[in-house]
N, C-alpha and C positions, 0 to 999 in steps of 0.2 A: 674286860679290865674294870677294876673297881673305880668308881668316880672319885673317891678320896685319894687314889693313887695316880690320878691322871697327870698332874703337873710333874712329879718326879719321873714318871715314865717318859714324858715328853722331853724332859731335860736330857735324859739318858740317850734318847734316840738322836737329839740334835748334837750331842757330843760325839756319837758314832759317825755322823755325817755332817761335818762342818761346812761342806760345800752346798748344803741344801739351801741356805739363805740366799745364795747367789743365783741358783739355777732352778728354784722350785717352780718357776713359771713355765719352764720348758715342759712340753707334753710328756716326754719320757720320765720326768720327775714326778708327774702327778698320778699316773696310772701304772698298774702292774700289767703283766701279760694277760690277765683275765679281765682287764678294763675296770678294775676296782681301784679306788683312791688308795694310794700308798699310805701306810701308817706315818711315815716321816713327813709326808706332805700335810696330812691332817694335823700333826703335831706342830708344824711350822705355822700353820694358820692360827691355831689355838694359842700358841705362844705369843704371836703378834697381838692377838686380842687381849691376852692377859697382861702384856706390857703396855697396853694403851695405845699401840701403834695401829690405829684403824686404817691408815693409808696403806700400810704394808699388807695388812690383811686383805684389803680390797684389791691390791695389785695381784696378790697371789690367787684370789678367787675369780677375778674378772674374766679369765679366759674360759672358765667352766660353762658347760651346758647346764641348763636349769635342773635337769635330772641329776647331775653331778653335785650341784649346790645342795639339793635336797638330800643326797647321800651324806654330804659333809655335815649337815645339820643333824641327821640321824646318828652319825658317829660321834657327835659331840656329847659329852656327859650332860645329863638333864639339867644340872644346876649351873651349867655354863652356856646353855643354848640362848638365853635371853641376851647375854653380852655379845655373843657371836652375831646374832640377828641385828642388834643395834649397830654393831661395828660395820657390818656389811651394807646396811642401808638399803638403797633401792636395788641392789643386786639380788636381794631376796624378794623377787617379784611374785605376782599372783601365779604365774606358771610354775615357780618353785614350790609354792604352797600346794598346788594341785598334784605335785609329784611326791609330796611327803607321805610317809607312812601315817595311817589314820590316827594311831595313838599319839605319835609325836606332833602331828598337826593339831590335834585337839588340845594337847598340853600347851603348845605355843599360842594358839588362839585364845585360850583362857587368860593369857597375860596381856592381851591386846585390847585396846579401846574399840568399841563398836565402829567408830568412824574409820579406824585403820582397816578393820576387816571389810567394811563396805568398800573402801578404796581398792583393796585387793580383788574383791569379787567383781568389781566394775571392769577390771582388766581381762576377765576371763570369758570364755564362751559360757552360755547358760548352763550346760551340763556340769562343767567344772566349778562354776560358781555355786551351784546347788550342792555339789559334793563338799564344798568348803563350809557351808553353813548349816547343812541339814541335821547334823548331829549335836548342834548347840542346844542348850536348854531353851525352852520356849521364850522365856523372858529375854535372854541374850539374843536369840534369833530375831525377835521383834525389834530389839534395839538396833541391830545391824540393818534390817530392812528399812527402818525409819530413817537411817542415815544415807540411804541410797537414792539415786535419781529415780523419779517416778517411773520412767520407762523400764529401767533395769529392775526396779522393785517389782513391777507388774509381771514381768517375764519370770522372775524367780518364784513369786507367790504362786503363779499358775503352775509351774513345774512341781512345786511342793505339794500342790493339791492332788497330785497323782500318787498312787501307792509306791511304797519303797521298792527298789529293785525293779521297777517297771520301765517300759520304753519312754514314758513321759518324763521320768527323772533323768534318763540317759541321753535323751535327744538334745540337740542344740537348735535354737530357733532361727539363727541366722543362716539363711540358705538363699539360693537364686531360683526364682520361679518366673516364668514368662507365659503370656497368653498364647494359645495355639495358632492364632491368626497372624502372628508376627512372622516376618522373614528372618533369615539368618543374619542379614545386614543390620536389621533393627536390634537384634540380640547383641551383636558385637558392639554397636554403638552404645547400647545400654550398659554393657559390662565396662566400657571405657569411661563413660561419663558419670555413672553413679558413684557417689562418694562413700556410701555407707555399706558397701557390699562386704560379706564375710571374706576373709582372706584365704580360707582353706575350703575348697570344693573341687569336686571332680566331674560332676555332672550337673546339668541344668534341668530342673523339673518344669514340665509343661502342664499348665492347668487350664480347666474350662472356666466359664463365667461364674461358676459357684465355688471356685478355687479347689476343685477336686483334681487330683493329679491324674492325667490321662496318658502320660508318657514321660520319657526323659531323653536328653541329648548329651552324649559325652562331649567334653570340651574339644577333643580332637575332631569330632564331626563338625562342630561349628567352625573351627578354624580352617577346615579343608573344603567346605562346601561353598558354592557361589553365593554371593550376597542375596541374590534375587529368589533363591529357593525358600519355600515356606517351611517353617519349623515342623508343621504337622506332616510334611512329606518325608522328613529325615529322622524324626524321633522314633525311639523304640517304644512300642506300645505295651509290650509285656514287661511288667515290673513287679517286684516284690514289695508290697505295702505292709508296713508294720503298724498294727493297732496300738494306740497310745497306752493301753493298759496291759499289754503283753509283758510277761516276765522276762527279765534280762537274759536268763539262761536260754529261753526259747528264741529270743532275738539272736543270740550268738549262734545257735544251731542253724538258723536260717541263713545267716551270713556264711557259715561254713558250708552248708549244703549247696547254696547257689553261687558261691565265690563272689560275694558282693563287695564292692568298695564303699558304697554308701547306699542308703535306702530311705525312702520317704516315710514319715510317721503321719498317721491320719487319726482324727478323732472319730467318735461313734457315728457321726454323720458323713464320714468320708472326706472331710475337709483336710487339706494339707496344713499341718501345724508345726512340723519340724523335720529334722533329718538326723540319722545316726551314721556315723562314719567308722571305718574299720579300725582306726586307732583306738576308739573307745571300746570296740569289741575285744581287742587284744587284752585290755585290762580285765574285762569280764571273764574271758576264757581262763586266764591265769587265776583269777579270784575264785571262780566256781570249782576249778580243778583242785585247788588248794583246800577249799572247804570240804569237798568230798573226801579227800584223803585224810584230813584231820578228824572228820566226823567218824570215819571208820575206826579210828584209834581212840576216840573219845578225848582228844587233846584240846578241846575248846577252839579258840581262834588260832592257837599255835604261833602267836606272834612274840618275838623276843622283847618287844616294847610294851606288851600287855601288862597291866599291873599284877603284882604277885597274887593278890587276893582274887582277882578275876580268874587267873589261871588255876588257882587252888579250887575255887568253887566249880569250875567247868570240869576238872579232872577227877575230883574226889568222888562225885556222884557215880562215875563210871567205874572207878575202882571198887566202890562199895557194891555195885551191881555185879562186878566180876567175883567179888567175895562170896555173894549169895549163890551164884552159879557154881563156884568151886565147892561150896558146902554141899550143894546138891549132888555133885559128882562124888564127893567123898562119902556121902551116904550110900551111894551104890557100892563103894568098896567095902563099907561096913557090913553089907549083906553077905559078903563072902569072906569074913574073917577066918572062919574055920578052914576054908580051902587054902587061903594064904598061909596059915600056920602049918598046914601039912606040907606045902611046897614053897619054900622061900623064894625060889627063882621067879615065881609069878609076880612078887613085889618088884623085882628088878626089871621085869619086861613090860609090865602094864603101862608105864608112862610112855613107852615107845609107841604103843598102839594108839593112845589118846593124842600124842603130839603129832604123829604123821597124819592122823585123821584131821586134826585141827588145821594143819597146813594145807591139806587138800580142800577142806571147806573154804579156807580164806582165798585160795586161788579161784575157785568157782564163784564165790561171792564177789570178788573184785571184778571179774569178767562181767557178771550180771549187773552189778551197780553201774559199771561204765556203759554197758549196752543200754540201760534204762536212761542214763543221763544223755546219751547221744541219739536217743529215739530209735535205736536199732531193734528194740523189742516192742512189738505192738500186739494187739489182740489176735492178729492173724498168724503170728508165729510163736506165741508164748509156749505152747505145749511142744512144738518142734525144738525150741530152745532147751526146754527142760530135758527132753529125751536125748538131745545131743550131749548135754552135760553129763547125763547118766552113762552114756556110752563111753565118754572120756574117762569118767570115774571108774567104770568097770575095767577098762584096759589098764589104767594106772594101778588100780587095786590088785588086779591079777599079777602084774609085774612086781610090785612091792611085796605081795604075799609070797610069791615064789622065792624071792631073794631072802626075805626074813625067815621064811620056813626052813630053807636049807641051812642058813646061818645058825639058827637056834638049834637045829638037829645036830649040827657038827659040834657046837660049843658045849652043849649040855649032854650030848650023846643020848638024846631022848626024842625019837621020831614023833611020839605022840604029842609032846610039847611043841615041836616044830609045826605039826599039823594044826594044833589048836591056835597058835598065834598067827599062822597063815590064814585060817578061816576068819579069825577075828579082825585082822587087818583088812581083808577083802570087804567084810561086812561094814566096817567103819568107814572106809574110803568111799564106798558106794553111798552110804548114808550121808556122809559129808557132801558128796556131790549133789544129792537131792536137796539137802538143807541149804547149801550155799546158793543154789539156784532158786529154790521155792520161797525162802524167807524174804529176800528183797523184793520178789514179785508180789508177795502178800502185802508187804508194807506199801508198795506202790499202788496196789489195788484199792487200798483204803486211804489213799491220798496222804500217806505218811512218808517222810524222807527215808528211803531204803538205806542211805548211807549212815543214818544216825544210830540205830540199834541193832542192825543185822548182825554185827560181829559178836555181840554178847550172846544172842540166841544160837548162832551157829557154833560158837565155842562150847556153850552148855550141852548142845546135842551131841557133838563129836566127843567131848570128854566122857559124858555119861554113857553114850553107846559104846565107846571104846572100852571102858572099864567093864561094862555089863557083858558085852559080847566075849571078851577074853576070859574073864573070871567065870562067867556062866558056862562057856564051853569047856573050860577046865574042870568045873564041877561035874558036868555031864559026862566028861571023859574019864572021871574018877582019878585024876592026876594026884599022886601022893609022892612023898619022898623028901629027902633033905637037900636035894640038888639046888 
């Protein structure tokens, strides 16, 4: 919807549903069957804000979960967001900001005073607070930090000192750690009496005198064990420790592989400095998966809230690269102009060979990139993986070659042409299988992201090989005629 047309559209919706104002607070009036905010509900909130009725707007929004409030703000036209946020007041909490789309959050924060941002950050766990301010300009970031309490500021500055997308940025510093000589009763008393404990935790970390984690206890164990039992006797000594500088994608893989709910984060000396919980990992898995898909297509961040010029810059360079590879493929066609002139049917059929080969290459490439992303491919099985994909390509190629060969023979009444396109199709699909598996592996071998440029090279190879194999075989076979 165009932002300039927002108000007329909302008026039309309200006219269609006059009962909305009376029952919009009811859950069935807020969400559709897919748990998305209904357009008429969003319109009712925005109409209340536009009419200056902040009390009504707050009444409508109060029952929403913070994630739904974030959705509401994202669905609001950009030039109306400031008014909506002002009308909702403290309903737009730090937790709401942590749920906002990155681009929307950045736009909103730009309009806020540093003290306001600092107040929001103070409400959040360290990892969410870091996400809130890490993308600010250095000057604005410093202003926000200056406005924070010393303890909160020190924690965030420490987190910001770690590399982007690392465990140090992802972790939260609030955790529960107890010495190994405590009894279960002492742990329970500590949990009841301590006033500054984090509210969300599933396990208690056991540390030695150097604050190195040596084990962990699930809350269920603590609650069901006799008070006199020593923590060291019931703790689980095997644990997955996350280095503070580990990339967040590798962290997510460890959570997936070992079915973790939370994990301790340690610095280079082995000292416990934080923990990562599975709710943070779910965001990372979604983010990393989306990034890989978008990189394969060259679509940039692929976010509908991304500025138009940013989307343009991200996409146009890939389109220009594709243009260059298309010119290379067309130069192959030019080598066989004489053959094409003698048999027009070749011009009709050659895009089929290139297109099917391209799809086969994309299939293999997608499987390989995913396997690399999930650590399924290692040095010990690289060649086995390539040979597997070659066997699959050979079977696919043989099947498609037989079908296209018979079809062309019947349509054009030319068995030689059918044999040529069958051979070309088999050749190109096998080549596509090799390229789709090998190119991402080569990029990964040289520490380049295999999801970024693999598609361009695979497409170039399958197009060029498809045209070359088909037209080359047709020339060798001496195909002529006006068919």
